[in-house]
MINU-583730 format. One record per residue (C-alpha): y, z, x; residue number from 1; residue in one letter. Coordinates in Angstrom, 1 decimal. Each point is the difference from the previous one (the first is absolute). Last residue first. Layout:
((Y, Z, X), NUM, A);
...
END
This chain:
((53.9, 4.8, 45.6), 66, C);
((-3.7, -0.2, -0.9), 65, L);
((-0.2, -3.6, 1.2), 64, R);
((1.6, 1.0, 3.3), 63, L);
((-2.5, 2.8, 0.5), 62, H);
((-2.9, -2.4, -0.8), 61, I);
((1.3, -2.5, 2.5), 60, G);
((0.4, 2.7, 2.7), 59, R);
((-3.6, 1.1, -0.4), 58, E);
((-1.2, -3.6, 0.1), 57, T);
((-1.2, -1.7, -3.3), 56, M);
((3.4, -1.7, -0.5), 55, I);
((-0.2, -1.7, 3.4), 54, N);
((-3.6, -1.3, -0.4), 53, A);
((0.9, -1.5, -3.4), 52, T);
((3.0, -1.7, 1.6), 51, A);
((-2.1, -1.4, 2.8), 50, Q);
((-2.5, -1.4, -2.4), 49, K);
((2.8, -1.6, -2.1), 48, R);
((1.6, -1.4, 3.2), 47, K);
((-3.3, -1.6, 1.1), 46, E);
((-0.6, -1.4, -3.5), 45, W);
((3.5, -1.6, -0.1), 44, F);
((-0.4, -1.2, 3.6), 43, T);
((-2.9, -2.3, -1.1), 42, K);
((2.2, -2.3, -2.0), 41, H);
((-1.9, -1.3, -2.9), 40, L);
((0.8, -3.4, -1.6), 39, V);
((-1.6, -0.9, -3.3), 38, I);
((-0.3, -3.5, -1.5), 37, E);
((-1.0, -1.1, -3.5), 36, K);
((-0.5, -3.8, -0.2), 35, P);
((2.8, -2.6, -0.6), 34, K);
((-1.2, -2.8, -2.3), 33, N);
((1.1, 1.9, -3.1), 32, L);
((3.6, 0.1, 1.3), 31, D);
((1.7, 3.1, -1.6), 30, K);
((-1.1, 2.2, 2.9), 29, A);
((-0.1, 3.7, -0.9), 28, R);
((-3.7, 0.3, 0.1), 27, C);
((-2.1, 2.9, -1.4), 26, C);
((1.1, 0.6, -3.6), 25, Q);
((0.4, -3.7, -0.9), 24, V);
((-3.1, -0.9, 2.0), 23, R);
((-2.3, 2.4, -1.9), 22, C);
((-1.8, -2.8, -2.0), 21, P);
((-0.8, -1.9, 3.3), 20, C);
((0.0, -3.8, -0.4), 19, E);
((2.8, -0.6, 2.6), 18, S);
((-1.4, 2.6, 2.4), 17, C);
((-1.2, -2.3, 2.7), 16, D);
((-0.8, 0.9, 3.6), 15, E);
((1.7, 3.5, -0.1), 14, C);
((2.0, 0.7, 3.1), 13, R);
((0.0, 3.0, 2.3), 12, Y);
((2.3, 0.2, 3.0), 11, W);
((-0.2, 2.8, 2.5), 10, A);
((3.0, 0.8, 2.2), 9, T);
((0.2, 1.9, 3.3), 8, S);
((3.2, 1.6, 0.9), 7, V);
((0.6, 1.7, 3.4), 6, L);
((2.8, 2.4, -0.5), 5, Q);
((3.2, 0.0, 2.0), 4, G);
((2.1, -0.7, -3.1), 3, D);
((-2.1, -3.2, -0.6), 2, R);
((-2.5, -1.5, 2.5), 1, M);
END
């Protein structure tokens, strides 16, 4: 729990990207033995969905016009 929000995290890791020709553009790790790893916090997508719903309400549209 963080800031009163339940946080669930998803981890994605490439098994082996050492021979991948796109590794330089994709992975920031300098160690060639360390695979690409992505961490997604689910609250980000929930907050984005909530923000989209808020700006599409009548009040949200009015505030954007002002």
